[in-house]
C-alpha positions in Angstrom: -10.1 9.2 29.5 -10.6 12.2 27.2 -13.6 12.4 25.4 -16.3 9.6 24.8 -16.5 8.0 21.3 -19.2 6.0 19.7 -19.5 2.1 19.5 -21.2 1.4 16.2 -22.5 -2.2 17.3 -25.9 -2.9 15.7 -24.5 -4.7 12.8 -22.4 -7.6 14.5 -24.3 -6.9 17.8 -21.4 -8.0 20.0 -20.7 -7.1 23.7 -22.3 -3.5 24.2 -20.2 -2.9 27.4 -17.4 -1.3 25.5 -15.9 1.7 27.3 -14.9 3.8 24.1 -13.2 7.3 24.1 -11.0 9.6 22.1 -7.5 10.2 23.1 -4.7 12.3 21.9 -1.5 10.5 21.3 2.1 12.2 22.2 2.4 13.4 18.6 -1.3 15.1 18.8 -3.1 12.3 16.9 -6.9 11.8 17.8 -7.6 8.0 18.2 -10.3 6.0 19.3 -9.7 3.3 22.0 -12.2 0.7 23.6 -12.0 -1.3 27.0 -14.2 -4.2 28.1 -13.9 -5.2 31.6 -14.7 -8.7 32.8 -16.7 -9.4 35.9 -13.8 -11.3 37.9 -10.9 -10.3 35.8 -7.8 -12.5 35.9 -5.7 -10.9 33.1 -6.0 -8.5 30.2 -5.7 -8.8 26.5 -4.4 -6.1 24.2 -5.8 -6.4 20.6 -3.5 -5.2 18.0 -5.8 -5.0 14.9 -5.0 -5.3 11.3 -4.9 -2.7 8.6 -8.2 -1.3 7.8 -9.7 -2.7 11.2 -12.0 -1.1 13.6 -13.0 -1.7 17.1 -16.5 -3.0 16.3 -14.8 -5.8 14.2 -13.3 -7.2 17.6 -16.2 -7.6 19.5 -16.7 -11.3 18.9 -13.1 -11.9 20.1 -13.8 -9.5 23.2 -16.9 -11.7 24.0 -14.8 -14.8 23.9 -12.1 -13.4 26.2 -14.6 -11.8 28.6 -16.0 -15.2 29.1 -12.7 -16.5 30.0 -12.4 -13.7 32.7 -10.0 -11.4 30.5 -10.3 -7.7 30.2 -10.1 -6.4 26.6 -8.2 -3.2 25.5 -8.0 -2.0 21.8 -7.7 0.6 19.4 -8.4 1.9 15.8 -4.8 2.8 14.7 -4.2 6.3 13.4 -5.5 6.5 9.9 -8.3 4.3 10.1 -11.4 3.4 11.9 -12.8 6.3 13.7 -9.2 7.6 14.6 -8.0 10.8 12.9 -7.2 10.3 9.4 -3.9 11.5 8.2 -4.7 12.8 4.5 -7.3 14.9 3.2 -8.8 11.9 1.1 -9.7 9.8 4.1 -9.8 6.5 2.2 -6.0 6.4 1.6 -4.3 4.1 4.4 -1.2 6.4 5.3 1.7 6.3 7.4 5.1 7.9 7.2 7.1 5.7 9.7 6.0 2.6 11.4 7.3 3.6 14.3 4.7 6.2 14.8 2.2 3.4 15.8 4.0 3.0 18.9 2.5 6.3 20.1 -0.8 4.7 19.8 0.5 1.5 21.6 1.5 3.8 24.5 -2.1 5.3 24.7 -3.6 1.5 25.1 -0.8 0.9 27.8 -1.7 4.3 29.7 -5.3 3.4 29.4 -4.8 0.1 31.0 -2.6 1.6 33.9 -5.2 4.3 34.5 -7.9 1.7 34.8 -5.8 -0.6 36.8 -6.6 -3.6 34.6 -5.5 -6.9 35.9 -2.4 -8.6 34.9 -1.1 -10.6 33.3 -1.1 -8.5 30.3 -1.1 -10.6 26.9 -1.0 -9.3 23.4 -3.2 -10.5 20.6 -2.2 -9.1 17.4 -3.6 -9.4 13.7 -2.0 -9.0 10.3 -0.7 -5.4 10.5 -0.8 -5.5 14.2 1.8 -8.4 14.2 4.2 -6.2 12.8 3.5 -3.3 15.0 3.4 -5.8 17.9 7.1 -6.9 17.2 8.4 -3.6 17.8 6.3 -3.3 21.0 7.6 -6.6 22.3 11.0 -5.4 21.9 10.4 -1.8 23.4 8.7 -3.2 26.6 8.4 -6.4 28.8 4.8 -5.6 30.2 3.2 -8.3 27.7 3.9 -11.8 29.1 2.7 -13.5 26.1 1.7 -13.0 22.7 -0.8 -14.5 20.2 -0.4 -13.4 16.7 -2.7 -14.4 13.7 -1.6 -13.8 9.8 1.2 -11.4 10.8 2.6 -9.4 8.3 5.9 -10.0 8.5 6.1 -10.1 4.8 3.7 -8.9 2.1 2.4 -11.2 -0.6 3.3 -9.9 -4.2 4.6 -11.1 -7.4 8.6 -11.8 -7.2 8.9 -9.2 -10.0 7.0 -6.7 -8.1 8.9 -7.4 -4.9 12.4 -7.2 -6.2 11.5 -4.0 -8.0 9.9 -2.5 -5.0 12.6 -0.3 -3.7 13.2 1.2 -7.4 9.5 1.9 -7.7 9.4 3.5 -4.3 12.3 5.9 -5.1 10.7 6.9 -8.6 7.4 7.7 -6.9 9.2 9.7 -4.3 11.1 11.7 -6.7 7.6 12.4 -8.5 6.6 13.6 -5.1 3.6 11.1 -5.1 4.1 9.2 -1.9 0.8 10.4 -0.6 -1.2 9.0 -3.3 -2.6 5.2 -3.8 0.0 2.9 -4.2 0.4 1.2 -7.6 -2.5 -1.4 -8.2 -4.7 0.2 -5.6 -7.2 2.8 -5.2 -10.1 4.1 -3.0 -12.4 1.3 -3.0 -13.0 -0.6 0.3 -12.1 -4.2 -0.5 -14.9 -5.8 1.1 -17.6 -4.0 -0.8 -15.9 -4.4 -4.2 -14.9 -8.3 -3.9 -17.3 -11.3 -4.4 -17.5 -13.8 -1.7 -16.3 -16.5 -4.0 -13.0 -14.4 -4.8 -12.2 -12.6 -1.5 -9.1 -13.3 0.5 -10.3 -12.6 3.9 -12.6 -15.7 5.0 -14.6 -18.7 3.9 -17.6 -17.9 6.1 -20.5 -16.4 4.1 -22.1 -14.6 6.9 -19.0 -13.0 8.6 -18.2 -11.9 4.9 -21.6 -10.4 4.5 -21.5 -8.8 8.0 -18.0 -7.1 7.3 -19.5 -5.4 4.3 -22.9 -4.3 6.0 -20.9 -2.7 8.8 -18.8 -0.5 6.6 -21.6 0.1 4.1 -23.8 1.3 7.0 -21.2 3.3 8.5 -18.9 4.4 5.7 -16.8 6.6 8.2 -15.2 3.3 8.9 -14.2 2.6 5.2 -10.7 2.7 4.1 -9.5 1.9 0.5 -5.9 1.2 -0.5 -2.5 2.2 1.2 -0.6 5.2 0.0 3.0 4.7 -1.6 4.4 6.0 1.7 2.4 3.5 3.8 3.8 0.5 1.5 7.5 2.0 1.7 7.2 2.3 5.5 5.8 -1.2 5.8 8.6 -2.5 3.9 11.1 -0.7 5.9 9.9 -1.9 9.1 9.7 -5.5 7.8 13.4 -5.1 7.0 14.0 -3.9 10.2 12.3 -6.5 12.3 13.6 -9.4 10.3 17.0 -8.1 10.7 16.6 -7.3 14.5 15.1 -10.9 14.8 12.5 -12.4 17.1 11.8 -11.1 20.7 12.2 -13.3 23.7 8.4 -13.4 24.7 6.6 -16.6 24.4 4.2 -16.6 21.4 1.8 -18.7 19.8 1.4 -17.7 15.9 -1.3 -18.9 13.8 -1.1 -19.0 9.8 -3.8 -19.7 7.4 -3.3 -22.4 4.7 -5.1 -20.5 1.9 -3.3 -17.2 2.8 -3.0 -14.7 -0.2 -2.3 -11.5 1.7 0.7 -12.0 3.9 3.8 -13.9 2.8 3.6 -17.1 4.4 7.0 -18.3 3.9 8.3 -15.2 5.6 6.4 -16.1 8.5 7.3 -19.6 8.8 11.0 -18.6 8.4 10.7 -16.1 11.2 8.9 -18.5 13.3 11.6 -20.9 12.9 14.1 -18.3 14.4 11.7 -17.7 17.2 12.7 -20.3 19.7 9.9 -19.2 22.2 7.2 -19.3 19.3 5.0 -22.2 18.2 3.5 -22.1 14.9 0.1 -23.7 14.1 -1.1 -24.0 10.6 -5.0 -23.7 10.0 -6.3 -25.7 7.1 -9.2 -24.5 5.0 -8.7 -20.9 6.6 -8.2 -17.6 5.0 -6.3 -14.6 6.0 -9.0 -13.3 8.6 -9.0 -16.2 11.1 -11.3 -14.3 13.3 -13.8 -13.9 10.8 -13.6 -17.4 9.8 -16.0 -20.7 10.1 -17.0 -21.6 13.6 -14.7 -24.8 13.3 -11.7 -22.8 12.6 -12.5 -20.2 15.2 -13.3 -22.9 17.9 -9.6 -24.5 17.3 -8.0 -21.1 17.5 -9.6 -20.4 20.8 -8.8 -24.1 22.1 -5.2 -23.4 21.4 -5.5 -20.1 22.7 -6.7 -21.4 26.0 -4.0 -24.1 26.3 -1.4 -21.5 25.6 -2.6 -18.8 28.0 -3.2 -21.3 31.0 0.3 -22.5 30.6 2.2 -21.0 33.6 -0.3 -18.3 34.2 -3.0 -19.0 36.8 -5.9 -16.7 35.0 -8.7 -19.5 35.0 
């Protein structure tokens, strides 16, 4: 561990036993990492967060995993949370190449090795983390299973915009504006500027309110829209991963029926090709399943239990 890092947990008030630190990646980016250690650990879950996420948001999942005798390792990806921001305007979600996120993954793996965290090691990836996780599953065999929620294997956008995206990206690149907000986005943090009734994340009013309170109380956690470079890099990574095909890792994928952020058809199509992946559709749920109503979360955890227990003696 390098330098201790804050854990801003007085809004959600989830597990306070997080060991948080700042680490430096192989390419020199300062990132915040977190570990929760179970009392009688029988395995370790690596949480791959979504875009705009931060450690504190995953305290609830950490709590549930600790109750299941599982350690937890997670991270603030570069450019978000309390990790180093990559542009002068810290509210722009920016990346030039999605492969760079693998340097952040390497830090998580190194932390787990240094702490000698119990195996088996299991991936839990959400949204953008689901795209980052695909490359990790191809790169390494350390994860025995993967659980993925609302994976960003396609981005929901109007057909006209989707077909014209390459041309738009090329024009913006020629203008030298790749580090500015992508078209239709701005510096506003979504959770602070959407009404509950029209939000695309959750049907749970309490969690929607807490998410807003968290970033309002701690504005350093805020992030606005992505840069054009991020969108271009994301589309390139999606195209590459779809072309590469699924990994061989046993996986469980959850897809919300009221999804409006990622491309549901792309997820279903990819899961159909992934012989060792089971897809579970979640009725009456929006994109952020971990922030959903108790009944939805309970079903997710029940399915997770069955999936993890199968052939793994960790309970």
